[in-house]
N, C-alpha and C positions, 0 to 999 in steps of 0.2 A: 504493500500499500504506499509506503514511504517512497519507493522507487517510482511508482506511478504518479504520485503527487509532484515529485521532483521533475519528471518529464513534462508534466502539464505546465509547471511553473516556467521551465526553460522555453517551452513552445510559446507561452503567453508573452514572455519577455522579448522573444525574437520577433513575434508578430508586432509587438508595440514598437520595437526599434526600427522595423523596416516598412511598416504600413500605417503610420499615424495619419488619420484622415480628418479633414475638416471639410466644410461645405461653404460655398459662396452663395448665400441666399437660399430660400426655400426650394426644395426639389432640384437644386443644381447638382451637377456631377461632382463627386468628391475630388479633392485636390490631394494627391499622394505625395509623400515625402520623396524627394529626389536625392539619391546617393551620388553626390558630385565628387568625381575623382579626376584630378588633373595632373598626371605624371609628367607633363611636358611644360616648357616655358610658354609664356603668353596667356592671354585671356580668351575664353570661348564666348564672351558676352558682347553684345551690341553696345550696351551701356555699362561702363566699368563700375558705376555706383548704382545702388538701388534708387529708383525714382517712382513717383506716383504714376499710375496708368489706369486705363479703362479698357474693358473687354466686352465684346458682344458674343454670345454663344450661338450655336447653330439653331437654337430654338428662339433666337431673337431677344434673349434676356440680356440686360446691360448691367454691369457692375463696375464700381470704382474700387481699385485695389491699391493699397500703399506698398511701398518697398518691393517693386517689381524689377526684374531683369530679364532680358531676352537672351536665351542661350542659343547661339548660332550653331553649336555642335549638335545639340539634340533637337533643335528647332522647337523648343518649348519655352513657355514663360515660367519663371520661377519667382517665388516671393518668400520673404522671411517673416516668421511670426513666432514669438516666444523662443527665439534662438534656434528654431527649426527651419529647414528649407523645404518648400513644397513646390511641386511641378504641376501646373495646370494642364490637364489632359486635353485630348484632341477635340473637345467639344467647342473650342474657340473658333469663331468664324472671322473675327477681326479684332484688332486692338490698337490703341494709341499709347505711345510711350515717349518720354523725353530721352534724348541722347545725352552723352557725357558733357556737352556744352550747353544744354538747356533747350535745344530745338525739338519741336514736336514732330513725331513721325507716325503715320498711320499705315498699318499693315493689314492686308486682307488675304484670306486663304483662297487660292485659285487652283484650278486643275490644269496641268500641262501634260498632255498625253495620258499616261496611266498614273502619274504621280501628282500629289497635291503639295503645296508649299505656301509660305507667306511671302507676299510681294508688296513693295511700296510703289505707289503710283507717283512718279516724280514729274510727270507732264501728262495732263489729262486732256481729253478731246476725242476727235474721230479716230485718231491713232494714239493710243495710250503708251507712254514709255514707262516700263516697270523696272524695278531694281530688286534683285534678290540677293540677300546677304548670307554668307557662310564662312566657316573657318576650315582650314585644312592643315593637317600635320605635315610639316616639311622639315628637311634637314637643312639647317642654316649654318654657314661657316663664318666665323668672326674674321674680318679682313686683317686684323693685326695679329691675333694669337693663332689663327688658322684652326681654332677649336671648333668642332662640329657639335651642334646640339639639336635636339628635337624641339620644334617650336610651333605653336598654333599661329598661323598666318591668316589674317582676314582676306576674304575675297568678295567681290561683287560682280554679278552677272546681269546683263540687261536683257529684257524681253520686250516685245511689242504686243499689244493687244488690239487687234482690229476685228470688230464684229464678234468678239468673244473667243477668238482663236489666238492662242499664245504662241509666239515664235521667238526662239532665241535670237538675239541681235548683237552682232559684233560691230562696234562703232567704226565706220569708215565712210569715205565719200561715195564709194561704189554701193555700199549697203543702204546708205541714206537715199540714194537715187532710186534704188529698187523699192524700198518700203514706202517712200513718199513720191512715187512715180508720177502721180497726176499733177503734182506741183513742183516737179524737180527743178525746173528752170528758175523759178522764183526762190526756191530753197537754196540752190547753188549760188545764186547771186547774193542772197542774204549772208551765207557763210563767207563768201569772198569779201563783201563790203564790210562786214563786222570783224573780219580776220579771226574767225573762230577756230579753235583747235578741238576737233571732235574727240580727242583722247582725254580732254578735261571735262569732268562731270558737269560743271556749270555751263560750259559752252554747248555741250550736247543737249542739255535740257532746254537751253534757249532755242535751239533749232526746232525741236518738237513743239515747243510752246508757240513759236512763230508759225509753223505749219498749221497748227490747230486754230489760228486766227484767220487763215485764208478762207475765202468763200469758194 
Protein backbone atom coordinates (compact mmCIF):
# COMPACT_ATOMS: atom_id res chain seq x y z
CA UNK A 1 0.00 0.00 0.00
CA UNK A 2 2.87 2.37 0.81
CA UNK A 3 4.48 1.55 -2.55
CA UNK A 4 1.20 2.27 -4.39
CA UNK A 5 0.78 5.56 -2.53
CA UNK A 6 4.35 6.57 -3.40
CA UNK A 7 3.79 5.83 -7.08
CA UNK A 8 0.57 7.85 -7.10
CA UNK A 9 2.36 10.75 -5.39
CA UNK A 10 5.20 10.71 -7.94
CA UNK A 11 2.72 10.58 -10.82
CA UNK A 12 0.78 13.47 -9.35
CA UNK A 13 3.91 15.58 -8.91
CA UNK A 14 5.08 14.82 -12.44
CA UNK A 15 1.71 15.79 -13.87
CA UNK A 16 1.76 19.00 -11.86
CA UNK A 17 5.25 19.87 -13.05
CA UNK A 18 4.65 19.29 -16.74
CA UNK A 19 0.98 20.14 -17.33
CA UNK A 20 -0.04 23.06 -15.17
CA UNK A 21 -3.15 24.44 -16.85
CA UNK A 22 -4.87 27.77 -16.77
CA UNK A 23 -7.65 29.13 -18.94
CA UNK A 24 -8.11 32.43 -20.71
CA UNK A 25 -11.74 33.36 -20.19
CA UNK A 26 -14.72 31.02 -19.86
CA UNK A 27 -14.69 27.94 -22.10
CA UNK A 28 -11.36 28.95 -23.64
CA UNK A 29 -8.75 26.38 -24.56
CA UNK A 30 -6.24 25.64 -21.76
CA UNK A 31 -2.82 27.19 -21.84
CA UNK A 32 -0.20 24.54 -21.18
CA UNK A 33 3.15 25.07 -19.51
CA UNK A 34 5.95 25.32 -22.04
CA UNK A 35 9.23 23.59 -21.28
CA UNK A 36 11.65 26.09 -22.83
CA UNK A 37 15.08 24.66 -23.55
CA UNK A 38 17.64 26.76 -25.36
CA UNK A 39 21.01 24.96 -25.61
CA UNK A 40 22.37 27.39 -28.21
CA UNK A 41 23.24 31.08 -28.25
CA UNK A 42 20.76 33.69 -29.38
CA UNK A 43 17.10 34.23 -28.65
CA UNK A 44 14.14 32.40 -30.24
CA UNK A 45 11.80 35.31 -29.49
CA UNK A 46 10.39 38.03 -31.74
CA UNK A 47 10.31 40.41 -28.76
CA UNK A 48 13.21 39.96 -26.36
CA UNK A 49 11.18 41.23 -23.39
CA UNK A 50 7.66 40.33 -22.29
CA UNK A 51 5.06 42.84 -23.47
CA UNK A 52 1.29 43.26 -23.35
CA UNK A 53 -0.66 41.75 -26.22
CA UNK A 54 -4.12 40.76 -27.42
CA UNK A 55 -5.27 37.55 -29.10
CA UNK A 56 -8.29 36.40 -31.08
CA UNK A 57 -9.17 32.71 -31.08
CA UNK A 58 -10.60 30.70 -33.97
CA UNK A 59 -13.96 30.97 -32.21
CA UNK A 60 -13.61 34.80 -32.45
CA UNK A 61 -13.09 35.34 -28.73
CA UNK A 62 -10.76 38.20 -27.87
CA UNK A 63 -8.50 38.50 -24.84
CA UNK A 64 -5.88 40.89 -23.55
CA UNK A 65 -2.88 39.12 -22.02
CA UNK A 66 0.02 40.59 -20.11
CA UNK A 67 3.63 39.50 -20.28
CA UNK A 68 3.56 37.85 -23.73
CA UNK A 69 6.41 36.80 -26.02
CA UNK A 70 6.28 35.31 -29.52
CA UNK A 71 8.48 32.21 -29.80
CA UNK A 72 9.64 32.03 -33.43
CA UNK A 73 11.17 28.59 -33.01
CA UNK A 74 7.93 26.91 -31.84
CA UNK A 75 5.61 29.46 -33.52
CA UNK A 76 3.66 29.85 -30.28
CA UNK A 77 2.81 32.68 -27.94
CA UNK A 78 4.15 32.30 -24.42
CA UNK A 79 3.33 34.25 -21.30
CA UNK A 80 4.48 34.21 -17.72
CA UNK A 81 2.31 34.07 -14.63
CA UNK A 82 3.36 33.30 -11.05
CA UNK A 83 6.90 32.49 -12.26
CA UNK A 84 5.59 29.83 -14.66
CA UNK A 85 5.73 29.94 -18.47
CA UNK A 86 2.70 28.91 -20.46
CA UNK A 87 2.29 28.39 -24.21
CA UNK A 88 -0.96 29.38 -25.86
CA UNK A 89 -2.07 26.52 -28.05
CA UNK A 90 -3.09 26.56 -31.73
CA UNK A 91 -6.57 27.99 -31.14
CA UNK A 92 -5.11 31.46 -31.81
CA UNK A 93 -6.32 32.99 -35.09
CA UNK A 94 -4.53 36.33 -34.76
CA UNK A 95 -2.64 38.41 -32.22
CA UNK A 96 -1.20 41.87 -31.71
CA UNK A 97 2.10 42.35 -29.94
CA UNK A 98 4.70 45.02 -29.25
CA UNK A 99 8.24 44.42 -30.47
CA UNK A 100 11.43 45.18 -28.53
CA UNK A 101 11.35 48.89 -29.41
CA UNK A 102 7.64 49.40 -28.73
CA UNK A 103 6.20 49.13 -32.26
CA UNK A 104 2.90 47.27 -32.63
CA UNK A 105 2.67 44.25 -34.95
CA UNK A 106 -0.39 42.23 -35.93
CA UNK A 107 -0.05 38.60 -36.95
CA UNK A 108 -2.71 36.44 -38.58
CA UNK A 109 -2.73 32.68 -39.11
CA UNK A 110 -2.95 31.89 -42.82
CA UNK A 111 -2.65 28.74 -44.88
CA UNK A 112 0.02 28.35 -47.53
CA UNK A 113 -0.22 25.03 -49.36
CA UNK A 114 -0.61 22.34 -46.71
CA UNK A 115 0.89 24.33 -43.85
CA UNK A 116 -0.41 27.12 -41.61
CA UNK A 117 1.62 29.89 -40.04
CA UNK A 118 1.52 33.40 -38.64
CA UNK A 119 2.09 36.27 -41.07
CA UNK A 120 2.33 40.02 -40.66
CA UNK A 121 0.74 42.17 -43.39
CA UNK A 122 3.31 44.93 -43.94
CA UNK A 123 1.54 46.41 -47.00
CA UNK A 124 -2.20 45.98 -47.50
CA UNK A 125 -4.36 46.32 -50.60
CA UNK A 126 -5.11 44.40 -53.81
CA UNK A 127 -1.75 42.65 -53.50
CA UNK A 128 -0.82 42.19 -49.85
CA UNK A 129 2.84 41.92 -48.87
CA UNK A 130 3.26 39.51 -45.98
CA UNK A 131 6.23 38.84 -43.76
CA UNK A 132 6.82 35.60 -41.88
CA UNK A 133 9.38 35.43 -39.10
CA UNK A 134 11.40 32.44 -37.91
CA UNK A 135 14.74 31.47 -36.39
CA UNK A 136 17.18 28.85 -37.59
CA UNK A 137 20.05 27.12 -35.84
CA UNK A 138 23.26 27.92 -37.66
CA UNK A 139 26.95 27.46 -37.04
CA UNK A 140 28.50 30.91 -36.67
CA UNK A 141 32.24 31.56 -36.75
CA UNK A 142 33.78 34.44 -34.78
CA UNK A 143 35.88 36.49 -37.22
CA UNK A 144 38.60 37.13 -34.61
CA UNK A 145 38.89 33.90 -32.59
CA UNK A 146 37.61 31.63 -35.40
CA UNK A 147 35.59 29.83 -32.75
CA UNK A 148 32.46 28.17 -34.09
CA UNK A 149 29.25 28.18 -32.05
CA UNK A 150 25.66 27.11 -32.56
CA UNK A 151 23.42 30.16 -32.69
CA UNK A 152 19.78 30.97 -33.31
CA UNK A 153 19.69 33.38 -36.24
CA UNK A 154 16.49 35.32 -37.07
CA UNK A 155 15.07 35.06 -40.58
CA UNK A 156 12.22 36.78 -42.41
CA UNK A 157 10.55 35.52 -45.59
CA UNK A 158 8.17 37.52 -47.76
CA UNK A 159 4.92 36.28 -49.31
CA UNK A 160 2.32 37.93 -51.48
CA UNK A 161 -1.39 37.42 -51.00
CA UNK A 162 -3.44 38.02 -54.12
CA UNK A 163 -7.04 36.87 -54.11
CA UNK A 164 -6.39 34.68 -51.07
CA UNK A 165 -3.52 32.79 -52.73
CA UNK A 166 -0.18 32.99 -50.93
CA UNK A 167 3.02 32.88 -52.94
CA UNK A 168 6.57 33.06 -51.63
CA UNK A 169 8.25 36.26 -52.83
CA UNK A 170 11.96 37.00 -53.21
CA UNK A 171 12.57 40.76 -53.57
CA UNK A 172 14.00 41.67 -56.98
CA UNK A 173 13.13 43.94 -59.91
CA UNK A 174 12.21 40.89 -62.01
CA UNK A 175 9.86 39.46 -59.40
CA UNK A 176 8.29 42.87 -58.74
CA UNK A 177 7.52 43.15 -62.48
CA UNK A 178 5.91 39.69 -62.47
CA UNK A 179 3.79 40.13 -59.33
CA UNK A 180 2.72 43.70 -60.12
CA UNK A 181 2.57 43.12 -63.88
CA UNK A 182 -0.53 45.21 -64.63
CA UNK A 183 1.20 48.36 -63.31
CA UNK A 184 4.83 47.40 -63.87
CA UNK A 185 5.76 50.50 -65.89
CA UNK A 186 4.50 52.89 -63.21
CA UNK A 187 6.06 50.78 -60.46
CA UNK A 188 9.44 50.62 -62.26
CA UNK A 189 9.40 54.38 -62.75
CA UNK A 190 8.57 54.88 -59.06
CA UNK A 191 11.46 52.65 -57.97
CA UNK A 192 13.86 54.53 -60.26
CA UNK A 193 12.67 58.03 -59.32
CA UNK A 194 12.72 57.30 -55.59
CA UNK A 195 16.03 55.38 -55.85
CA UNK A 196 14.62 52.50 -53.83
CA UNK A 197 16.63 49.46 -52.80
CA UNK A 198 14.38 46.40 -52.95
CA UNK A 199 16.62 44.56 -50.48
CA UNK A 200 15.72 47.11 -47.80
CA UNK A 201 12.50 46.34 -45.93
CA UNK A 202 11.25 49.93 -45.82
CA UNK A 203 11.84 50.49 -49.54
CA UNK A 204 10.17 47.23 -50.55
CA UNK A 205 7.12 48.08 -48.45
CA UNK A 206 6.97 51.51 -50.10
CA UNK A 207 6.75 49.83 -53.52
CA UNK A 208 3.76 47.68 -52.57
CA UNK A 209 2.04 50.55 -50.79
CA UNK A 210 2.51 52.70 -53.89
CA UNK A 211 1.15 49.96 -56.16
CA UNK A 212 -1.95 49.58 -53.98
CA UNK A 213 -2.73 53.30 -54.42
CA UNK A 214 -2.88 52.98 -58.22
CA UNK A 215 -6.25 52.66 -59.95
